Backbone as CSV, one residue per row, in Angstrom:
resi,resn,N_x,N_y,N_z,CA_x,CA_y,CA_z,C_x,C_y,C_z
1,MET,-56.686,0.853,9.672,-57.705,0.041,8.807,-58.341,0.572,8.007
2,LYS,-59.223,1.871,8.416,-59.998,2.909,7.799,-59.163,3.749,6.859
3,LYS,-58.241,4.001,7.531,-57.349,4.991,6.162,-57.339,3.962,4.789
4,SER,-56.763,2.750,4.860,-56.516,2.089,4.037,-57.984,1.790,3.193
5,ILE,-59.125,1.676,3.800,-60.394,1.643,2.878,-60.449,2.449,2.181
6,LYS,-60.606,3.931,2.911,-60.445,5.113,2.412,-59.534,5.151,0.879
7,THR,-58.478,4.985,0.994,-57.697,4.990,-0.236,-58.198,4.014,-1.042
8,LEU,-58.714,2.790,-0.736,-59.033,2.040,-2.046,-60.344,2.694,-2.306
9,ILE,-60.975,3.132,-1.497,-62.591,3.671,-2.410,-61.881,4.751,-3.371
10,THR,-60.980,5.599,-2.966,-60.197,6.415,-3.850,-60.005,6.601,-5.182
11,LEU,-58.803,5.015,-4.978,-58.912,4.829,-6.237,-59.865,3.787,-7.077
12,VAL,-60.470,3.408,-6.614,-61.337,2.091,-7.127,-62.697,2.954,-8.031
13,ALA,-63.115,4.381,-6.834,-64.065,4.858,-7.411,-64.223,5.326,-8.877
14,PRO,-63.151,6.195,-9.269,-62.973,6.567,-10.722,-63.281,5.645,-11.492
15,PHE,-62.520,4.208,-11.641,-62.706,3.389,-12.372,-64.187,2.521,-12.375
16,ALA,-64.568,2.743,-10.967,-65.913,1.979,-11.176,-67.313,3.003,-11.661
17,LEU,-67.110,4.492,-11.732,-67.877,5.278,-12.600,-67.367,5.236,-14.407
18,VAL,-65.980,5.002,-14.773,-66.111,4.741,-16.032,-67.008,3.328,-16.653
19,VAL,-66.907,2.424,-15.418,-67.343,1.358,-15.725,-68.819,1.075,-15.807
20,SER,-69.379,2.224,-15.060,-70.906,2.119,-14.881,-71.230,2.949,-16.290
21,ALA,-70.488,4.131,-16.508,-70.826,4.845,-17.849,-70.772,3.689,-18.519
22,HIS,-69.869,3.233,-19.101,-69.983,2.448,-20.396,-71.171,1.161,-20.323
23,THR,-71.316,0.777,-19.404,-72.747,0.193,-18.829,-73.658,0.774,-19.458
24,ALA,-73.910,2.041,-19.103,-75.319,2.313,-19.561,-75.279,2.408,-20.998
25,PHE,-74.146,2.406,-22.020,-74.340,2.582,-23.191,-74.746,1.410,-23.647
26,ALA,-74.471,-0.169,-23.356,-74.062,-1.235,-23.535,-75.551,-1.883,-23.283
27,ALA,-76.571,-1.361,-22.517,-77.676,-1.768,-22.021,-78.683,-1.856,-23.267
28,GLY,-79.509,-2.615,-23.111,-80.414,-2.192,-24.288,-81.310,-3.646,-24.771
29,ASP,-82.819,-3.404,-25.148,-83.164,-4.517,-25.473,-83.686,-4.765,-26.603
30,VAL,-83.181,-5.699,-27.560,-83.192,-5.861,-28.768,-84.572,-6.240,-29.582
31,ALA,-85.338,-6.689,-28.879,-86.964,-6.944,-29.197,-87.552,-5.839,-29.188
32,LYS,-87.112,-4.622,-28.226,-88.146,-3.594,-28.229,-87.029,-2.485,-29.051
33,GLY,-85.731,-2.791,-29.425,-85.288,-1.777,-30.477,-85.957,-2.158,-31.619
34,GLU,-86.501,-3.120,-31.739,-86.687,-3.395,-33.284,-88.117,-2.613,-33.761
35,LYS,-88.775,-2.722,-32.260,-89.909,-2.109,-32.710,-89.560,-0.617,-32.530
36,ASP,-88.938,0.015,-31.518,-88.508,1.235,-31.627,-87.867,1.825,-33.232
37,PHE,-87.111,1.483,-33.684,-86.322,1.574,-34.888,-87.633,1.609,-36.098
38,LYS,-88.659,1.367,-36.085,-89.730,1.526,-37.118,-89.643,2.904,-37.232
39,LYS,-89.629,3.714,-36.398,-89.528,4.988,-36.631,-88.735,5.822,-37.214
40,CYS,-87.293,4.957,-37.344,-86.115,5.658,-38.352,-86.384,5.153,-39.600
41,THR,-87.312,3.854,-39.917,-87.480,3.584,-41.294,-88.149,4.386,-42.440
42,ALA,-88.517,5.548,-41.897,-89.068,6.343,-43.077,-88.036,7.062,-43.564
43,CYS,-86.828,6.688,-43.461,-85.427,7.969,-43.742,-84.495,6.781,-44.082
44,HIS,-84.213,5.715,-43.010,-83.221,4.761,-42.907,-83.985,3.421,-43.616
45,SER,-82.844,2.807,-44.163,-82.886,1.408,-44.444,-81.818,0.495,-44.013
46,LEU,-81.975,-0.492,-43.654,-81.029,-1.625,-42.985,-80.470,-2.546,-44.070
47,GLU,-80.809,-2.109,-45.412,-80.412,-3.275,-46.545,-78.803,-2.454,-47.116
48,GLU,-78.208,-3.272,-47.391,-76.877,-3.152,-48.074,-76.776,-2.254,-49.138
49,GLY,-76.372,-0.759,-49.423,-76.172,0.086,-50.570,-77.965,0.508,-50.516
50,LYS,-78.787,0.359,-49.701,-80.051,0.834,-50.303,-80.371,2.341,-49.299
51,LYS,-80.402,3.682,-50.045,-80.268,4.443,-48.892,-81.768,5.058,-49.423
52,LYS,-82.238,6.038,-48.505,-83.378,6.900,-48.571,-83.195,8.121,-48.062
53,ILE,-83.777,9.009,-47.744,-83.014,10.374,-47.366,-81.946,10.357,-46.527
54,GLY,-81.969,9.294,-45.646,-81.096,9.197,-45.052,-80.120,7.587,-45.564
55,PRO,-78.678,7.585,-45.179,-77.980,6.443,-45.479,-77.906,5.289,-44.776
56,THR,-78.038,4.158,-45.698,-78.121,2.806,-44.886,-77.542,2.422,-43.857
57,LEU,-78.607,1.823,-42.741,-77.967,1.589,-41.964,-77.125,0.355,-41.788
58,PHE,-77.330,-0.084,-42.698,-76.352,-1.754,-42.736,-75.435,-1.690,-42.420
59,LYS,-74.907,-2.444,-41.631,-73.766,-2.498,-40.532,-73.278,-0.812,-40.153
60,VAL,-73.758,-0.420,-39.602,-73.525,0.925,-38.852,-72.051,0.814,-38.148
61,MET,-72.502,-0.189,-36.907,-71.488,-0.038,-35.962,-70.158,-0.538,-36.631
62,GLY,-68.997,0.662,-36.086,-67.926,0.615,-36.431,-67.381,1.561,-37.814
63,ARG,-68.685,1.725,-38.445,-68.262,2.640,-39.379,-67.862,4.044,-39.167
64,LYS,-66.946,4.425,-39.844,-66.748,6.030,-40.002,-67.672,7.286,-40.186
65,SER,-67.940,8.077,-39.822,-69.150,8.565,-40.066,-69.164,9.713,-41.620
66,GLY,-69.915,9.679,-42.588,-70.171,10.245,-43.442,-69.206,9.317,-44.973
67,THR,-69.087,8.067,-44.545,-68.331,7.317,-45.559,-69.336,6.037,-46.228
68,VAL,-70.680,6.066,-46.549,-71.435,5.301,-46.744,-71.288,5.678,-48.541
69,GLU,-70.583,4.541,-49.516,-70.543,4.841,-50.675,-71.784,5.295,-51.426
70,GLY,-71.748,6.717,-52.292,-72.754,6.648,-52.700,-74.081,7.730,-52.190
71,PHE,-73.944,7.695,-51.074,-74.815,9.025,-50.413,-74.447,9.974,-50.231
72,LYS,-74.897,11.217,-50.282,-74.563,12.948,-50.353,-74.749,12.787,-48.760
73,TYR,-73.763,12.743,-48.235,-73.363,13.838,-47.093,-73.315,15.243,-46.742
74,SER,-73.747,15.794,-45.809,-73.239,17.319,-45.452,-71.916,16.891,-45.020
75,SER,-71.546,18.674,-45.044,-70.022,18.638,-44.899,-70.048,18.147,-43.435
76,SER,-70.988,18.570,-42.889,-70.744,17.883,-40.921,-70.299,16.507,-41.187
77,TYR,-71.089,15.670,-41.449,-70.786,14.224,-41.035,-69.544,14.112,-41.499
78,ILE,-69.291,14.209,-42.901,-68.019,14.058,-43.485,-66.729,14.283,-42.540
79,GLU,-66.950,15.424,-42.280,-65.767,16.507,-41.249,-65.483,15.956,-39.947
80,ALA,-66.956,15.281,-39.295,-66.523,14.275,-38.408,-65.720,12.915,-38.541
81,GLY,-66.103,12.362,-39.898,-65.646,11.538,-39.949,-63.931,11.247,-40.125
82,GLU,-64.131,12.713,-40.833,-62.080,12.843,-40.741,-61.825,13.657,-39.613
83,LYS,-62.288,13.453,-38.525,-61.700,13.797,-37.082,-61.856,12.785,-36.833
84,GLY,-62.394,11.028,-36.891,-62.004,10.390,-35.872,-63.444,9.569,-35.748
85,LEU,-64.637,10.309,-35.973,-66.067,9.647,-35.408,-66.329,8.594,-36.058
86,VAL,-66.468,7.720,-35.459,-66.687,6.008,-36.148,-68.167,6.049,-34.631
87,TRP,-68.684,5.090,-35.376,-70.331,4.601,-34.776,-70.111,3.785,-34.154
88,ASP,-70.226,3.824,-32.633,-70.766,2.432,-31.728,-71.192,2.970,-31.088
89,ASN,-71.739,2.005,-29.907,-72.536,1.976,-29.069,-72.783,3.098,-28.306
90,GLU,-71.745,3.747,-27.852,-71.936,4.929,-26.884,-71.879,6.360,-28.028
91,GLN,-71.273,6.412,-29.049,-71.342,7.443,-29.990,-72.863,7.402,-30.299
92,LEU,-73.502,6.566,-30.847,-75.083,6.473,-31.448,-76.142,6.684,-30.242
93,THR,-75.586,6.359,-29.276,-76.668,6.339,-28.106,-76.609,8.125,-27.747
94,LYS,-75.755,8.553,-27.875,-75.323,9.996,-27.692,-76.151,10.644,-28.855
95,TYR,-75.948,10.487,-30.126,-76.080,11.038,-31.262,-77.870,10.979,-31.438
96,LEU,-78.500,9.943,-30.792,-80.046,9.671,-31.171,-80.614,10.723,-30.330
97,GLU,-80.042,11.314,-29.221,-80.637,12.066,-28.122,-80.891,13.750,-29.210
98,ASP,-80.014,13.781,-29.732,-80.002,15.428,-30.318,-79.024,15.583,-31.465
99,PRO,-79.237,15.131,-32.559,-78.019,14.695,-33.746,-77.475,16.242,-34.132
100,LYS,-78.147,16.950,-34.148,-77.371,18.503,-34.529,-76.404,18.540,-33.240
101,GLY,-76.985,18.835,-32.194,-76.270,18.989,-30.855,-75.016,18.077,-30.768
102,PHE,-75.032,17.004,-30.678,-73.930,16.165,-31.018,-73.089,16.489,-31.711
103,LEU,-73.598,16.942,-33.172,-72.209,17.255,-34.325,-71.724,18.562,-33.946
104,LYS,-72.323,19.400,-33.365,-72.007,20.664,-32.453,-70.718,20.164,-31.547
105,ASP,-71.412,19.908,-31.082,-70.273,19.109,-29.742,-68.903,18.709,-30.334
106,TYR,-69.209,17.902,-31.276,-67.825,16.789,-31.518,-67.092,17.590,-32.620
107,LEU,-67.869,18.576,-33.260,-67.248,19.010,-34.194,-66.572,20.569,-33.293
108,GLN,-66.829,21.050,-32.416,-67.080,22.390,-31.596,-67.182,23.653,-32.536
109,VAL,-68.214,23.266,-32.951,-68.831,24.741,-33.791,-70.192,24.978,-33.635
110,LYS,-70.620,25.681,-34.118,-71.825,26.752,-33.644,-73.259,26.437,-34.777
111,LYS,-72.447,25.882,-35.551,-73.351,25.652,-36.813,-73.151,24.255,-37.540
112,VAL,-74.209,23.127,-37.463,-74.005,22.008,-38.624,-75.320,22.017,-39.463
113,LYS,-74.839,20.921,-40.716,-75.817,20.900,-41.334,-76.253,19.202,-41.109
114,SER,-77.503,18.883,-40.783,-78.049,17.576,-40.841,-79.482,17.606,-40.962
115,LYS,-79.961,16.352,-41.825,-81.052,16.309,-42.130,-81.690,15.738,-41.359
116,MET,-81.440,14.986,-40.148,-81.770,14.147,-39.147,-82.440,15.064,-38.101
117,LEU,-83.462,15.023,-37.998,-84.325,15.873,-37.286,-84.896,15.150,-35.911
118,LEU,-85.285,13.804,-36.211,-85.840,13.075,-34.705,-84.703,12.977,-33.561
119,LYS,-85.167,13.475,-32.843,-84.471,13.600,-31.122,-85.549,12.101,-30.325
120,ILE,-84.349,11.520,-30.081,-85.045,10.604,-29.165,-84.556,10.866,-27.523
121,LYS,-85.670,11.379,-26.992,-85.040,12.036,-25.847,-84.724,10.615,-24.394
122,LYS,-85.756,9.377,-24.611,-85.806,8.816,-23.530,-84.452,7.619,-23.605
123,LEU,-83.524,7.628,-22.849,-82.260,6.999,-23.095,-82.508,5.528,-23.113
124,GLU,-83.447,5.123,-22.498,-84.017,3.651,-22.720,-84.203,3.372,-24.519
125,THR,-84.996,4.025,-24.809,-85.411,3.913,-26.313,-84.012,3.731,-27.056
126,ARG,-83.459,4.777,-26.929,-81.937,4.857,-27.854,-81.092,3.875,-27.672
127,GLN,-80.866,3.466,-26.277,-80.012,2.186,-25.931,-80.955,0.760,-26.752
128,ASN,-82.420,0.624,-26.659,-82.862,-0.302,-27.215,-82.547,-0.380,-29.128
129,ILE,-82.495,0.910,-29.493,-82.514,0.964,-30.814,-80.721,0.487,-31.477
130,VAL,-79.982,1.281,-30.355,-78.830,0.758,-30.429,-78.380,-0.636,-30.530
131,ALA,-78.984,-1.208,-29.453,-78.940,-2.720,-29.111,-79.448,-3.697,-30.357
132,TYR,-80.540,-3.023,-31.182,-80.653,-3.868,-32.795,-79.958,-3.683,-33.662
133,LEU,-78.798,-2.721,-33.667,-78.395,-2.687,-34.779,-77.527,-3.139,-34.493
134,GLU,-76.918,-3.194,-33.495,-75.713,-4.244,-33.033,-75.738,-5.827,-33.372
135,SER,-77.096,-5.909,-32.952,-77.483,-7.340,-33.172,-77.432,-7.898,-34.708
136,LEU,-77.514,-6.721,-35.615,-78.014,-7.202,-36.962,-76.699,-7.272,-37.442
137,GLN,-75.574,-7.052,-36.985,-73.952,-7.117,-37.426,-73.665,-8.259,-37.007
138,LYS,-74.169,-9.517,-36.415,-73.746,-10.765,-36.169,-74.134,-11.568,-37.192
């Protein structure tokens, strides 16, 4: 009996880890995210077609990196999109922590070009912002 429990734990543990990691990205408070997003409005709009220093974040979820029509992206964002980077809950949550670091890791290069200087270190704040952006897509 004890051996079968150990076997079950061995089989289930990796799955539980994946589910819990995904849940960490899925969490977030939309109302707090709306407030937290205010720090982003200096550079980003939520209106379709309205660009600022950064591209519009209108319907950003599910969008391939570097593809807002009419926005002049650095080669790093275009290359990331060409390599398959699509903005989703997990990717945006990671990106907001350290945009340049994220791009370096994603592209596996030592140097990237990005105007995104804001780093949001607190996981909860990043999750809230992403939850807010997700809520706008519905």
